[in-house]
N, CA, C, O and the ligand as a Tripos MOL2 file, in Angstrom:
@<TRIPOS>MOLECULE
protein
  321   319    81     0     0
PROTEIN
NO_CHARGES

@<TRIPOS>ATOM
      1 N         154.2140  141.0910  132.7850 N.3       1 MET1
      2 CA        155.4190  141.9000  132.9190 C.3       1 MET1
      3 C         156.5930  141.1530  132.2890 C.2       1 MET1
      4 O         156.7880  139.9600  132.5210 O.2       1 MET1
      5 N         157.3560  141.8710  131.5030 N.am      2 LYS2
      6 CA        158.4720  141.2420  130.8040 C.3       2 LYS2
      7 C         159.7910  141.5330  131.5090 C.2       2 LYS2
      8 O         160.0990  142.6780  131.8380 O.2       2 LYS2
      9 N         160.5600  140.4770  131.7300 N.am      3 VAL3
     10 CA        161.7960  140.5780  132.4960 C.3       3 VAL3
     11 C         162.9440  140.0410  131.6450 C.2       3 VAL3
     12 O         162.8970  138.8840  131.2260 O.2       3 VAL3
     13 N         163.9690  140.8410  131.3790 N.am      4 PRO4
     14 CA        165.0990  140.3250  130.6060 C.3       4 PRO4
     15 C         165.8800  139.2660  131.3710 C.2       4 PRO4
     16 O         166.1200  139.4160  132.5690 O.2       4 PRO4
     17 N         166.2770  138.2010  130.6900 N.am      5 ILE5
     18 CA        167.0970  137.1670  131.3250 C.3       5 ILE5
     19 C         168.4780  137.0880  130.6830 C.2       5 ILE5
     20 O         169.3570  136.3860  131.1820 O.2       5 ILE5
     21 N         168.6700  137.8010  129.5830 N.am      6 SER6
     22 CA        169.9850  137.8970  128.9560 C.3       6 SER6
     23 C         169.9160  139.0710  127.9950 C.2       6 SER6
     24 O         168.9130  139.7830  127.9480 O.2       6 SER6
     25 N         170.9840  139.2750  127.2270 N.am      7 GLU7
     26 CA        170.9810  140.4150  126.3160 C.3       7 GLU7
     27 C         169.9340  140.2850  125.2280 C.2       7 GLU7
     28 O         169.4590  141.2870  124.6940 O.2       7 GLU7
     29 N         169.5700  139.0450  124.8970 N.am      8 CYS8
     30 CA        168.6720  138.8810  123.7610 C.3       8 CYS8
     31 C         167.4410  138.0530  124.1020 C.2       8 CYS8
     32 O         166.7010  137.6630  123.1980 O.2       8 CYS8
     33 N         167.2030  137.7770  125.3600 N.am      9 ALA9
     34 CA        166.0390  136.9710  125.7280 C.3       9 ALA9
     35 C         165.3620  137.5710  126.9500 C.2       9 ALA9
     36 O         165.9880  138.2570  127.7570 O.2       9 ALA9
     37 N         164.0770  137.2980  127.0630 N.am     10 MET10
     38 CA        163.3370  137.7350  128.2400 C.3      10 MET10
     39 C         162.2290  136.7350  128.5210 C.2      10 MET10
     40 O         161.8680  135.9200  127.6720 O.2      10 MET10
     41 N         161.6950  136.8180  129.7450 N.am     11 ILE11
     42 CA        160.5140  136.0250  130.0540 C.3      11 ILE11
     43 C         159.3660  136.9800  130.3700 C.2      11 ILE11
     44 O         159.5750  138.1080  130.8160 O.2      11 ILE11
     45 N         158.1680  136.5040  130.1300 N.am     12 ASP12
     46 CA        156.9630  137.2780  130.4250 C.3      12 ASP12
     47 C         156.2790  136.6110  131.6130 C.2      12 ASP12
     48 O         155.7940  135.4830  131.5150 O.2      12 ASP12
     49 N         156.2490  137.3240  132.7340 N.am     13 LEU13
     50 CA        155.7060  136.7340  133.9610 C.3      13 LEU13
     51 C         154.2120  136.4690  133.8690 C.2      13 LEU13
     52 O         153.6660  135.7260  134.6850 O.2      13 LEU13
     53 N         153.5520  137.0570  132.9030 N.am     14 ASP14
     54 CA        152.1160  136.8300  132.7260 C.3      14 ASP14
     55 C         151.8220  135.6340  131.8320 C.2      14 ASP14
     56 O         150.6690  135.2210  131.7000 O.2      14 ASP14
     57 N         152.8470  135.0850  131.2280 N.am     15 ALA15
     58 CA        152.6460  133.9870  130.2710 C.3      15 ALA15
     59 C         152.9430  132.6530  130.9480 C.2      15 ALA15
     60 O         153.7400  132.5920  131.8850 O.2      15 ALA15
     61 N         152.3010  131.5780  130.4720 N.am     16 PRO16
     62 CA        152.5780  130.2560  131.0360 C.3      16 PRO16
     63 C         153.9810  129.7830  130.6790 C.2      16 PRO16
     64 O         154.5900  130.2540  129.7180 O.2      16 PRO16
     65 N         154.4770  128.8400  131.4750 N.am     17 VAL17
     66 CA        155.7870  128.2330  131.2330 C.3      17 VAL17
     67 C         155.5670  126.8450  130.6560 C.2      17 VAL17
     68 O         154.8210  126.0440  131.2200 O.2      17 VAL17
     69 N         156.2130  126.5580  129.5360 N.am     18 LEU18
     70 CA        156.0700  125.2550  128.9000 C.3      18 LEU18
     71 C         157.4250  124.5610  128.8240 C.2      18 LEU18
     72 O         158.4420  125.2080  128.5730 O.2      18 LEU18
     73 N         157.4450  123.2340  129.0430 N.am     19 PRO19
     74 CA        158.7070  122.5020  128.8860 C.3      19 PRO19
     75 C         159.0820  122.3930  127.4150 C.2      19 PRO19
     76 O         158.2270  122.1650  126.5600 O.2      19 PRO19
     77 N         160.3580  122.5580  127.1320 N.am     20 ALA20
     78 CA        160.8630  122.4510  125.7650 C.3      20 ALA20
     79 C         161.8360  121.2790  125.6920 C.2      20 ALA20
     80 O         162.6950  121.1160  126.5590 O.2      20 ALA20
     81 N         161.6930  120.4680  124.6500 N.am     21 TYR21
     82 CA        162.5240  119.2850  124.4760 C.3      21 TYR21
     83 C         163.4490  119.4920  123.2910 C.2      21 TYR21
     84 O         163.0140  119.8600  122.1990 O.2      21 TYR21
     85 N         164.7320  119.2500  123.5240 N.am     22 GLU22
     86 CA        165.7120  119.5530  122.4940 C.3      22 GLU22
     87 C         165.8190  118.4440  121.4630 C.2      22 GLU22
     88 O         165.9790  117.2700  121.7980 O.2      22 GLU22
     89 N         165.7280  118.8410  120.2050 N.am     23 ALA23
     90 CA        165.8910  117.9150  119.0880 C.3      23 ALA23
     91 C         166.8790  118.5410  118.1100 C.2      23 ALA23
     92 O         167.0170  119.7630  118.0550 O.2      23 ALA23
     93 N         167.5630  117.7000  117.3390 N.am     24 VAL24
     94 CA        168.4280  118.2130  116.2840 C.3      24 VAL24
     95 C         167.7430  117.9400  114.9500 C.2      24 VAL24
     96 O         167.5480  116.7890  114.5620 O.2      24 VAL24
     97 N         167.3820  119.0130  114.2580 N.am     25 VAL25
     98 CA        166.6690  118.9070  112.9930 C.3      25 VAL25
     99 C         167.5850  119.4410  111.8990 C.2      25 VAL25
    100 O         167.9140  120.6270  111.8750 O.2      25 VAL25
    101 N         167.9880  118.5660  111.0040 N.am     26 LYS26
    102 CA        168.9030  118.9380  109.9160 C.3      26 LYS26
    103 C         170.1530  119.6280  110.4520 C.2      26 LYS26
    104 O         170.6100  120.6270  109.8960 O.2      26 LYS26
    105 N         170.6980  119.0870  111.5350 N.am     27 GLY27
    106 CA        171.9340  119.6100  112.0900 C.3      27 GLY27
    107 C         171.7830  120.8460  112.9610 C.2      27 GLY27
    108 O         172.7750  121.3710  113.4660 O.2      27 GLY27
    109 N         170.5520  121.3200  113.1440 N.am     28 VAL28
    110 CA        170.3260  122.5300  113.9300 C.3      28 VAL28
    111 C         169.5350  122.1730  115.1790 C.2      28 VAL28
    112 O         168.5260  121.4720  115.1060 O.2      28 VAL28
    113 N         169.9980  122.6610  116.3290 N.am     29 LYS29
    114 CA        169.2670  122.4210  117.5660 C.3      29 LYS29
    115 C         167.9390  123.1690  117.5640 C.2      29 LYS29
    116 O         167.8750  124.3630  117.2700 O.2      29 LYS29
    117 N         166.8840  122.4350  117.8980 N.am     30 ARG30
    118 CA        165.5620  123.0450  118.0020 C.3      30 ARG30
    119 C         164.9410  122.6360  119.3190 C.2      30 ARG30
    120 O         165.2330  121.5650  119.8490 O.2      30 ARG30
    121 N         164.0980  123.4780  119.8340 N.am     31 TRP31
    122 CA        163.3250  123.1140  121.0070 C.3      31 TRP31
    123 C         161.8950  122.8650  120.5830 C.2      31 TRP31
    124 O         161.2440  123.7100  119.9690 O.2      31 TRP31
    125 N         161.4210  121.6630  120.9330 N.am     32 MET32
    126 CA        160.0800  121.2590  120.5630 C.3      32 MET32
    127 C         159.1500  121.4750  121.7630 C.2      32 MET32
    128 O         159.4630  121.0830  122.8870 O.2      32 MET32
    129 N         158.0230  122.0930  121.5030 N.am     33 VAL33
    130 CA        157.0750  122.4030  122.5700 C.3      33 VAL33
    131 C         155.7170  121.8390  122.1970 C.2      33 VAL33
    132 O         155.1800  122.1220  121.1260 O.2      33 VAL33
    133 N         155.1770  121.0420  123.0950 N.am     34 TRP34
    134 CA        153.8490  120.4780  122.8420 C.3      34 TRP34
    135 C         152.8080  121.5110  123.2260 C.2      34 TRP34
    136 O         152.7660  121.9690  124.3680 O.2      34 TRP34
    137 N         151.9660  121.8770  122.2650 N.am     35 CYS35
    138 CA        150.9210  122.8640  122.5310 C.3      35 CYS35
    139 C         149.6020  122.1450  122.7240 C.2      35 CYS35
    140 O         149.0910  121.5070  121.8040 O.2      35 CYS35
    141 N         149.0500  122.2500  123.9330 N.am     36 LYS36
    142 CA        147.8160  121.5110  124.2090 C.3      36 LYS36
    143 C         146.6120  122.1550  123.5300 C.2      36 LYS36
    144 O         145.5360  121.5600  123.4820 O.2      36 LYS36
    145 N         146.7830  123.3450  123.0150 N.am     37 HIS37
    146 CA        145.6530  124.0380  122.4030 C.3      37 HIS37
    147 C         145.5170  123.7330  120.9200 C.2      37 HIS37
    148 O         144.4020  123.5890  120.4180 O.2      37 HIS37
    149 N         146.6350  123.6340  120.2150 N.am     38 CYS38
    150 CA        146.5070  123.3150  118.7980 C.3      38 CYS38
    151 C         147.1770  122.0050  118.4190 C.2      38 CYS38
    152 O         147.1720  121.6230  117.2490 O.2      38 CYS38
    153 N         147.7570  121.3100  119.3980 N.am     39 LYS39
    154 CA        148.1930  119.9210  119.2850 C.3      39 LYS39
    155 C         149.4450  119.6260  118.4740 C.2      39 LYS39
    156 O         150.0380  118.5720  118.7040 O.2      39 LYS39
    157 N         149.8830  120.4290  117.5810 N.am     40 PRO40
    158 CA        151.1430  120.0320  116.9510 C.3      40 PRO40
    159 C         152.3030  120.3800  117.8670 C.2      40 PRO40
    160 O         152.1490  121.1280  118.8330 O.2      40 PRO40
    161 N         153.4510  119.8330  117.5530 N.am     41 TRP41
    162 CA        154.6640  120.3050  118.2050 C.3      41 TRP41
    163 C         155.0290  121.6450  117.5820 C.2      41 TRP41
    164 O         155.0730  121.7840  116.3590 O.2      41 TRP41
    165 N         155.2870  122.6190  118.4270 N.am     42 HIS42
    166 CA        155.8110  123.8870  117.9400 C.3      42 HIS42
    167 C         157.3280  123.8240  118.0300 C.2      42 HIS42
    168 O         157.8770  123.3100  119.0040 O.2      42 HIS42
    169 N         157.9870  124.3360  117.0350 N.am     43 ARG43
    170 CA        159.4410  124.2650  116.9490 C.3      43 ARG43
    171 C         160.0240  125.6620  117.1330 C.2      43 ARG43
    172 O         159.5970  126.6140  116.4800 O.2      43 ARG43
    173 N         160.9950  125.7750  118.0200 N.am     44 HIS44
    174 CA        161.5730  127.0860  118.3070 C.3      44 HIS44
    175 C         163.0880  126.9880  118.3540 C.2      44 HIS44
    176 O         163.6400  125.8890  118.3880 O.2      44 HIS44
    177 N         163.7580  128.1240  118.3560 N.am     45 GLY45
    178 CA        165.2010  128.1500  118.5640 C.3      45 GLY45
    179 C         165.5300  127.6900  119.9730 C.2      45 GLY45
    180 O         164.7140  127.8180  120.8860 O.2      45 GLY45
    181 N         166.7370  127.1510  120.1430 N.am     46 ALA46
    182 CA        167.1150  126.5210  121.4120 C.3      46 ALA46
    183 C         167.6200  127.5510  122.4150 C.2      46 ALA46
    184 O         168.8070  127.5830  122.7390 O.2      46 ALA46
    185 N         166.7230  128.3800  122.8960 N.am     47 VAL47
    186 CA        167.0820  129.4260  123.8570 C.3      47 VAL47
    187 C         165.9580  129.5570  124.8780 C.2      47 VAL47
    188 O         164.7810  129.5600  124.5180 O.2      47 VAL47
    189 N         166.3310  129.6670  126.1620 N.am     48 ASP48
    190 CA        165.3340  129.9600  127.1820 C.3      48 ASP48
    191 C         164.6680  131.2930  126.9110 C.2      48 ASP48
    192 O         165.2780  132.2110  126.3640 O.2      48 ASP48
    193 N         163.4280  131.3830  127.2950 N.am     49 GLY49
    194 CA        162.7960  132.6890  127.2280 C.3      49 GLY49
    195 C         161.4130  132.6710  126.6140 C.2      49 GLY49
    196 O         160.8360  131.6130  126.3630 O.2      49 GLY49
    197 N         160.9000  133.8530  126.3810 N.am     50 HIS50
    198 CA        159.5280  134.0280  125.9420 C.3      50 HIS50
    199 C         159.4090  133.9130  124.4270 C.2      50 HIS50
    200 O         160.2950  134.3450  123.6890 O.2      50 HIS50
    201 N         158.3120  133.3290  123.9770 N.am     51 ARG51
    202 CA        158.0160  133.2460  122.5450 C.3      51 ARG51
    203 C         156.6180  133.7830  122.2770 C.2      51 ARG51
    204 O         155.6890  133.5740  123.0570 O.2      51 ARG51
    205 N         156.4980  134.4690  121.1690 N.am     52 GLU52
    206 CA        155.1660  134.7910  120.6800 C.3      52 GLU52
    207 C         154.5580  133.5180  120.0960 C.2      52 GLU52
    208 O         155.2620  132.6900  119.5190 O.2      52 GLU52
    209 N         153.2560  133.3760  120.2510 N.am     53 ALA53
    210 CA        152.5980  132.1690  119.7440 C.3      53 ALA53
    211 C         152.1760  132.3890  118.2930 C.2      53 ALA53
    212 O         150.9900  132.4040  117.9640 O.2      53 ALA53
    213 N         153.1670  132.5560  117.4500 N.am     54 HIS54
    214 CA        152.8490  132.9670  116.0820 C.3      54 HIS54
    215 C         152.1870  131.8750  115.2680 C.2      54 HIS54
    216 O         151.5580  132.1550  114.2480 O.2      54 HIS54
    217 N         152.3220  130.6200  115.7120 N.am     55 ARG55
    218 CA        151.7070  129.5380  114.9420 C.3      55 ARG55
    219 C         150.3200  129.1910  115.4820 C.2      55 ARG55
    220 O         149.6070  128.3950  114.8700 O.2      55 ARG55
    221 N         149.9340  129.7560  116.5860 N.am     56 ASP56
    222 CA        148.6790  129.3690  117.2040 C.3      56 ASP56
    223 C         147.4770  130.0130  116.5220 C.2      56 ASP56
    224 O         147.5590  131.1070  115.9620 O.2      56 ASP56
    225 N         146.3680  129.2980  116.5890 N.am     57 ASN57
    226 CA        145.1420  129.9290  116.1340 C.3      57 ASN57
    227 C         144.6510  130.8810  117.2290 C.2      57 ASN57
    228 O         145.0970  130.7960  118.3730 O.2      57 ASN57
    229 N         143.7620  131.7580  116.8900 N.am     58 GLN58
    230 CA        143.4470  132.8520  117.7980 C.3      58 GLN58
    231 C         142.5240  132.4570  118.9350 C.2      58 GLN58
    232 O         142.2410  133.2790  119.8060 O.2      58 GLN58
    233 N         142.0430  131.2110  118.9490 N.am     59 SER59
    234 CA        141.2600  130.7580  120.0980 C.3      59 SER59
    235 C         142.1660  130.1980  121.1920 C.2      59 SER59
    236 O         141.6990  129.9340  122.2990 O.2      59 SER59
    237 N         143.4330  130.0150  120.9050 N.am     60 SER60
    238 CA        144.3710  129.5280  121.9140 C.3      60 SER60
    239 C         144.7080  130.6640  122.8720 C.2      60 SER60
    240 O         144.9580  131.7900  122.4430 O.2      60 SER60
    241 N         144.7150  130.3640  124.1850 N.am     61 PRO61
    242 CA        145.0950  131.4160  125.1420 C.3      61 PRO61
    243 C         146.5330  131.8800  124.9430 C.2      61 PRO61
    244 O         146.8990  132.9770  125.3660 O.2      61 PRO61
    245 N         147.3510  131.0430  124.2960 N.am     62 TYR62
    246 CA        148.7340  131.4540  124.0610 C.3      62 TYR62
    247 C         148.8230  132.5800  123.0290 C.2      62 TYR62
    248 O         149.8320  133.2790  122.9330 O.2      62 TYR62
    249 N         147.7490  132.7350  122.2650 N.am     63 TRP63
    250 CA        147.7840  133.7490  121.2220 C.3      63 TRP63
    251 C         148.0510  135.1320  121.7990 C.2      63 TRP63
    252 O         148.7870  135.9190  121.2040 O.2      63 TRP63
    253 N         147.4650  135.4330  122.9410 N.am     64 THR64
    254 CA        147.6290  136.7700  123.5110 C.3      64 THR64
    255 C         148.8580  136.8750  124.4010 C.2      64 THR64
    256 O         149.4820  137.9350  124.4700 O.2      64 THR64
    257 N         149.2200  135.7760  125.0930 N.am     65 THR65
    258 CA        150.3190  135.8740  126.0640 C.3      65 THR65
    259 C         151.6400  135.3610  125.5260 C.2      65 THR65
    260 O         152.7010  135.7520  126.0120 O.2      65 THR65
    261 N         151.5880  134.4840  124.5230 N.am     66 GLY66
    262 CA        152.7860  133.7380  124.1910 C.3      66 GLY66
    263 C         153.1050  132.7860  125.3300 C.2      66 GLY66
    264 O         152.2290  132.4860  126.1410 O.2      66 GLY66
    265 N         154.3370  132.3050  125.4090 N.am     67 TYR67
    266 CA        154.7160  131.4020  126.4940 C.3      67 TYR67
    267 C         156.2210  131.4540  126.6940 C.2      67 TYR67
    268 O         156.9770  131.8820  125.8210 O.2      67 TYR67
    269 N         156.6270  131.0040  127.8690 N.am     68 ASN68
    270 CA        158.0450  130.9550  128.2030 C.3      68 ASN68
    271 C         158.5370  129.5240  128.0580 C.2      68 ASN68
    272 O         157.8690  128.5830  128.4880 O.2      68 ASN68
    273 N         159.6960  129.3630  127.4570 N.am     69 LEU69
    274 CA        160.2660  128.0280  127.2850 C.3      69 LEU69
    275 C         161.3160  127.7510  128.3480 C.2      69 LEU69
    276 O         162.1440  128.6040  128.6700 O.2      69 LEU69
    277 N         161.2620  126.5300  128.8870 N.am     70 VAL70
    278 CA        162.2690  126.0800  129.8340 C.3      70 VAL70
    279 C         162.7580  124.7170  129.3770 C.2      70 VAL70
    280 O         161.9590  123.8220  129.1030 O.2      70 VAL70
    281 N         164.0650  124.5640  129.2970 N.am     71 TYR71
    282 CA        164.6560  123.3200  128.8260 C.3      71 TYR71
    283 C         164.2440  122.1520  129.7150 C.2      71 TYR71
    284 O         164.3620  122.2250  130.9380 O.2      71 TYR71
    285 N         163.7580  121.0730  129.0970 N.am     72 ALA72
    286 CA        163.2450  119.9360  129.8660 C.3      72 ALA72
    287 C         163.8800  118.6230  129.4550 C.2      72 ALA72
    288 O         163.4020  117.5620  129.8590 O.2      72 ALA72
    289 N         164.9400  118.6600  128.6660 N.am     73 GLY73
    290 CA        165.6380  117.4330  128.3190 C.3      73 GLY73
    291 C         165.5660  117.1180  126.8360 C.2      73 GLY73
    292 O         165.0980  117.9180  126.0260 O.2      73 GLY73
    293 N         166.0490  115.9190  126.5080 N.am     74 GLU74
    294 CA        166.0760  115.4930  125.1320 C.3      74 GLU74
    295 C         164.6760  115.1750  124.6280 C.2      74 GLU74
    296 O         163.8230  114.6930  125.3730 O.2      74 GLU74
    297 N         164.4600  115.4560  123.3500 N.am     75 TRP75
    298 CA        163.1640  115.1440  122.7530 C.3      75 TRP75
    299 C         163.0910  113.6710  122.4090 C.2      75 TRP75
    300 O         163.9580  113.1380  121.7160 O.2      75 TRP75
    301 N         162.0230  113.0020  122.9130 N.am     76 LYS76
    302 CA        161.8060  111.6020  122.5900 C.3      76 LYS76
    303 C         160.4050  111.4760  122.0070 C.2      76 LYS76
    304 O         159.4380  111.2730  122.7400 O.2      76 LYS76
    305 N         160.3000  111.5950  120.7060 N.am     77 PRO77
    306 CA        158.9720  111.6340  120.0770 C.3      77 PRO77
    307 C         158.1310  110.4050  120.3960 C.2      77 PRO77
    308 O         156.9050  110.4910  120.4640 O.2      77 PRO77
    309 N         158.7860  109.2600  120.5910 N.am     78 GLU78
    310 CA        158.0040  108.0500  120.8510 C.3      78 GLU78
    311 C         157.3300  108.0810  122.2160 C.2      78 GLU78
    312 O         156.4270  107.2870  122.4820 O.2      78 GLU78
    313 N         157.7650  108.9970  123.0860 N.am     79 ALA79
    314 CA        157.2010  109.0740  124.4300 C.3      79 ALA79
    315 C         155.9110  109.8930  124.4700 C.2      79 ALA79
    316 O         155.2810  109.9950  125.5230 O.2      79 ALA79
    317 N         155.5180  110.4630  123.3700 N.am     80 THR80
    318 CA        154.3430  111.3520  123.4080 C.3      80 THR80
    319 C         153.0660  110.6040  123.0760 C.2      80 THR80
    320 O         151.9880  111.1990  123.0630 O.2      80 THR80
    321 ZN        149.8490  126.2300  119.8460 Zn       81 ZN81
@<TRIPOS>BOND
     1     1     2 1
     2     2     3 1
     3     3     4 2
     4     3     5 am
     5     5     6 1
     6     6     7 1
     7     7     8 2
     8     7     9 am
     9     9    10 1
    10    10    11 1
    11    11    12 2
    12    11    13 am
    13    13    14 1
    14    14    15 1
    15    15    16 2
    16    15    17 am
    17    17    18 1
    18    18    19 1
    19    19    20 2
    20    19    21 am
    21    21    22 1
    22    22    23 1
    23    23    24 2
    24    23    25 am
    25    25    26 1
    26    26    27 1
    27    27    28 2
    28    27    29 am
    29    29    30 1
    30    30    31 1
    31    31    32 2
    32    31    33 am
    33    33    34 1
    34    34    35 1
    35    35    36 2
    36    35    37 am
    37    37    38 1
    38    38    39 1
    39    39    40 2
    40    39    41 am
    41    41    42 1
    42    42    43 1
    43    43    44 2
    44    43    45 am
    45    45    46 1
    46    46    47 1
    47    47    48 2
    48    47    49 am
    49    49    50 1
    50    50    51 1
    51    51    52 2
    52    51    53 am
    53    53    54 1
    54    54    55 1
    55    55    56 2
    56    55    57 am
    57    57    58 1
    58    58    59 1
    59    59    60 2
    60    59    61 am
    61    61    62 1
    62    62    63 1
    63    63    64 2
    64    63    65 am
    65    65    66 1
    66    66    67 1
    67    67    68 2
    68    67    69 am
    69    69    70 1
    70    70    71 1
    71    71    72 2
    72    71    73 am
    73    73    74 1
    74    74    75 1
    75    75    76 2
    76    75    77 am
    77    77    78 1
    78    78    79 1
    79    79    80 2
    80    79    81 am
    81    81    82 1
    82    82    83 1
    83    83    84 2
    84    83    85 am
    85    85    86 1
    86    86    87 1
    87    87    88 2
    88    87    89 am
    89    89    90 1
    90    90    91 1
    91    91    92 2
    92    91    93 am
    93    93    94 1
    94    94    95 1
    95    95    96 2
    96    95    97 am
    97    97    98 1
    98    98    99 1
    99    99   100 2
   100    99   101 am
   101   101   102 1
   102   102   103 1
   103   103   104 2
   104   103   105 am
   105   105   106 1
   106   106   107 1
   107   107   108 2
   108   107   109 am
   109   109   110 1
   110   110   111 1
   111   111   112 2
   112   111   113 am
   113   113   114 1
   114   114   115 1
   115   115   116 2
   116   115   117 am
   117   117   118 1
   118   118   119 1
   119   119   120 2
   120   119   121 am
   121   121   122 1
   122   122   123 1
   123   123   124 2
   124   123   125 am
   125   125   126 1
   126   126   127 1
   127   127   128 2
   128   127   129 am
   129   129   130 1
   130   130   131 1
   131   131   132 2
   132   131   133 am
   133   133   134 1
   134   134   135 1
   135   135   136 2
   136   135   137 am
   137   137   138 1
   138   138   139 1
   139   139   140 2
   140   139   141 am
   141   141   142 1
   142   142   143 1
   143   143   144 2
   144   143   145 am
   145   145   146 1
   146   146   147 1
   147   147   148 2
   148   147   149 am
   149   149   150 1
   150   150   151 1
   151   151   152 2
   152   151   153 am
   153   153   154 1
   154   154   155 1
   155   155   156 2
   156   155   157 am
   157   157   158 1
   158   158   159 1
   159   159   160 2
   160   159   161 am
   161   161   162 1
   162   162   163 1
   163   163   164 2
   164   163   165 am
   165   165   166 1
   166   166   167 1
   167   167   168 2
   168   167   169 am
   169   169   170 1
   170   170   171 1
   171   171   172 2
   172   171   173 am
   173   173   174 1
   174   174   175 1
   175   175   176 2
   176   175   177 am
   177   177   178 1
   178   178   179 1
   179   179   180 2
   180   179   181 am
   181   181   182 1
   182   182   183 1
   183   183   184 2
   184   183   185 am
   185   185   186 1
   186   186   187 1
   187   187   188 2
   188   187   189 am
   189   189   190 1
   190   190   191 1
   191   191   192 2
   192   191   193 am
   193   193   194 1
   194   194   195 1
   195   195   196 2
   196   195   197 am
   197   197   198 1
   198   198   199 1
   199   199   200 2
   200   199   201 am
   201   201   202 1
   202   202   203 1
   203   203   204 2
   204   203   205 am
   205   205   206 1
   206   206   207 1
   207   207   208 2
   208   207   209 am
   209   209   210 1
   210   210   211 1
   211   211   212 2
   212   211   213 am
   213   213   214 1
   214   214   215 1
   215   215   216 2
   216   215   217 am
   217   217   218 1
   218   218   219 1
   219   219   220 2
   220   219   221 am
   221   221   222 1
   222   222   223 1
   223   223   224 2
   224   223   225 am
   225   225   226 1
   226   226   227 1
   227   227   228 2
   228   227   229 am
   229   229   230 1
   230   230   231 1
   231   231   232 2
   232   231   233 am
   233   233   234 1
   234   234   235 1
   235   235   236 2
   236   235   237 am
   237   237   238 1
   238   238   239 1
   239   239   240 2
   240   239   241 am
   241   241   242 1
   242   242   243 1
   243   243   244 2
   244   243   245 am
   245   245   246 1
   246   246   247 1
   247   247   248 2
   248   247   249 am
   249   249   250 1
   250   250   251 1
   251   251   252 2
   252   251   253 am
   253   253   254 1
   254   254   255 1
   255   255   256 2
   256   255   257 am
   257   257   258 1
   258   258   259 1
   259   259   260 2
   260   259   261 am
   261   261   262 1
   262   262   263 1
   263   263   264 2
   264   263   265 am
   265   265   266 1
   266   266   267 1
   267   267   268 2
   268   267   269 am
   269   269   270 1
   270   270   271 1
   271   271   272 2
   272   271   273 am
   273   273   274 1
   274   274   275 1
   275   275   276 2
   276   275   277 am
   277   277   278 1
   278   278   279 1
   279   279   280 2
   280   279   281 am
   281   281   282 1
   282   282   283 1
   283   283   284 2
   284   283   285 am
   285   285   286 1
   286   286   287 1
   287   287   288 2
   288   287   289 am
   289   289   290 1
   290   290   291 1
   291   291   292 2
   292   291   293 am
   293   293   294 1
   294   294   295 1
   295   295   296 2
   296   295   297 am
   297   297   298 1
   298   298   299 1
   299   299   300 2
   300   299   301 am
   301   301   302 1
   302   302   303 1
   303   303   304 2
   304   303   305 am
   305   305   306 1
   306   306   307 1
   307   307   308 2
   308   307   309 am
   309   309   310 1
   310   310   311 1
   311   311   312 2
   312   311   313 am
   313   313   314 1
   314   314   315 1
   315   315   316 2
   316   315   317 am
   317   317   318 1
   318   318   319 1
   319   319   320 2
@<TRIPOS>SUBSTRUCTURE
     1 MET1         2 RESIDUE 1 A MET
     2 LYS2         6 RESIDUE 1 A LYS
     3 VAL3        10 RESIDUE 1 A VAL
     4 PRO4        14 RESIDUE 1 A PRO
     5 ILE5        18 RESIDUE 1 A ILE
     6 SER6        22 RESIDUE 1 A SER
     7 GLU7        26 RESIDUE 1 A GLU
     8 CYS8        30 RESIDUE 1 A CYS
     9 ALA9        34 RESIDUE 1 A ALA
    10 MET10       38 RESIDUE 1 A MET
    11 ILE11       42 RESIDUE 1 A ILE
    12 ASP12       46 RESIDUE 1 A ASP
    13 LEU13       50 RESIDUE 1 A LEU
    14 ASP14       54 RESIDUE 1 A ASP
    15 ALA15       58 RESIDUE 1 A ALA
    16 PRO16       62 RESIDUE 1 A PRO
    17 VAL17       66 RESIDUE 1 A VAL
    18 LEU18       70 RESIDUE 1 A LEU
    19 PRO19       74 RESIDUE 1 A PRO
    20 ALA20       78 RESIDUE 1 A ALA
    21 TYR21       82 RESIDUE 1 A TYR
    22 GLU22       86 RESIDUE 1 A GLU
    23 ALA23       90 RESIDUE 1 A ALA
    24 VAL24       94 RESIDUE 1 A VAL
    25 VAL25       98 RESIDUE 1 A VAL
    26 LYS26      102 RESIDUE 1 A LYS
    27 GLY27      106 RESIDUE 1 A GLY
    28 VAL28      110 RESIDUE 1 A VAL
    29 LYS29      114 RESIDUE 1 A LYS
    30 ARG30      118 RESIDUE 1 A ARG
    31 TRP31      122 RESIDUE 1 A TRP
    32 MET32      126 RESIDUE 1 A MET
    33 VAL33      130 RESIDUE 1 A VAL
    34 TRP34      134 RESIDUE 1 A TRP
    35 CYS35      138 RESIDUE 1 A CYS
    36 LYS36      142 RESIDUE 1 A LYS
    37 HIS37      146 RESIDUE 1 A HIS
    38 CYS38      150 RESIDUE 1 A CYS
    39 LYS39      154 RESIDUE 1 A LYS
    40 PRO40      158 RESIDUE 1 A PRO
    41 TRP41      162 RESIDUE 1 A TRP
    42 HIS42      166 RESIDUE 1 A HIS
    43 ARG43      170 RESIDUE 1 A ARG
    44 HIS44      174 RESIDUE 1 A HIS
    45 GLY45      178 RESIDUE 1 A GLY
    46 ALA46      182 RESIDUE 1 A ALA
    47 VAL47      186 RESIDUE 1 A VAL
    48 ASP48      190 RESIDUE 1 A ASP
    49 GLY49      194 RESIDUE 1 A GLY
    50 HIS50      198 RESIDUE 1 A HIS
    51 ARG51      202 RESIDUE 1 A ARG
    52 GLU52      206 RESIDUE 1 A GLU
    53 ALA53      210 RESIDUE 1 A ALA
    54 HIS54      214 RESIDUE 1 A HIS
    55 ARG55      218 RESIDUE 1 A ARG
    56 ASP56      222 RESIDUE 1 A ASP
    57 ASN57      226 RESIDUE 1 A ASN
    58 GLN58      230 RESIDUE 1 A GLN
    59 SER59      234 RESIDUE 1 A SER
    60 SER60      238 RESIDUE 1 A SER
    61 PRO61      242 RESIDUE 1 A PRO
    62 TYR62      246 RESIDUE 1 A TYR
    63 TRP63      250 RESIDUE 1 A TRP
    64 THR64      254 RESIDUE 1 A THR
    65 THR65      258 RESIDUE 1 A THR
    66 GLY66      262 RESIDUE 1 A GLY
    67 TYR67      266 RESIDUE 1 A TYR
    68 ASN68      270 RESIDUE 1 A ASN
    69 LEU69      274 RESIDUE 1 A LEU
    70 VAL70      278 RESIDUE 1 A VAL
    71 TYR71      282 RESIDUE 1 A TYR
    72 ALA72      286 RESIDUE 1 A ALA
    73 GLY73      290 RESIDUE 1 A GLY
    74 GLU74      294 RESIDUE 1 A GLU
    75 TRP75      298 RESIDUE 1 A TRP
    76 LYS76      302 RESIDUE 1 A LYS
    77 PRO77      306 RESIDUE 1 A PRO
    78 GLU78      310 RESIDUE 1 A GLU
    79 ALA79      314 RESIDUE 1 A ALA
    80 THR80      318 RESIDUE 1 A THR
    81 ZN81       321 GROUP 0 **** ****
């Protein structure tokens, strides 16, 4: 079930929630999300809410549900 959280964002209650870490890439804020299914960092706009898993391969469970992003702090790549 999809629930709006602002005028331009929503969350999907059927989708998993993933922590997003904020990074500045070329002067633009990005949220980095570690995907345990396909292993790269996925990069998204810095906004809470649901994302389609457009970069995932189709064996990932995120492919059908997408996921919800929740801000989890600054991105520290060396900590991964
Ligand atoms: Zn993925």
